[in-house]
N, C-alpha and C positions, 0 to 999 in steps of 0.2 A: 341047344343051349350049353354054353360053356360053364362048367362049374369052377368057381374060384376056390383055390386051396389056400387055407391060411397057413402061413409059415409059423412054425413054433419058434418063439424067441428063446435063445440060449443065454443063460446068465453069463455075463462077461467075467473073465478071470481077473482077479485083483492085480493091479499093476504094481510093480515094484517102484518105489520112490528112488529115483537116481539122484535127486537133489538133496536128500537127507544127509546130514553130516554124520560121519562115523566117529565114534569115540576114539580119541587118540590114546592108544595103548603104548606100552614100552616097546621100543624097537629092539628086535633080537639082533645081537651082534653075530656076525659070521666068525667062526673060529679063525684065529690068526694062523696063517700058514708060514712056518719058519723052516727054511731049508736045512738039511743035515749039515751041509758044508758051512753055512753061516754059524751054526752052533759050534761046529768043530773049530773054526778059526777063532771065535771069541773065547772058547774054553782054552785053547792053546795060548792065547794072549794072557788070560788069567794065570795060567801055569807059569808063563815066562815072568810075569810080574811078581810071583811068589819065589822066584829064583830057581825054578825047575825042580822043586822039592817033590819027592815021591809020596804016594799015599793019599792024594786028594783028587784024583782024576774025576771021580763021580761028582764030587762037590763042585768042581770047576764046570763040569758039563751041565749039571742042573742049574747052577747060577747063570750060565750063559743062556740056557734055554728060557729060563724065567725072565731074564732081562730082555731078550729079543721078542718074546711074546708080549711083554709089556709095551714095547715100542710100537709093535704092529697094531695094537688095539686102538 
């Protein structure tokens, strides 16, 4: 006589819902990549527009960097 062995039922794992809508959160912006050469050219242009006056190289550089990053965003 063959004995029948009852198989034990294993509880099914909960399924993930793939059709559920995710909440739309704010998209993160990638930081703008501005090349050193681009900043250099624009800063030089600002310096030329001021009549090649000395003493404001950093101001021209930071202004050029800020402007280029604003355009890239």
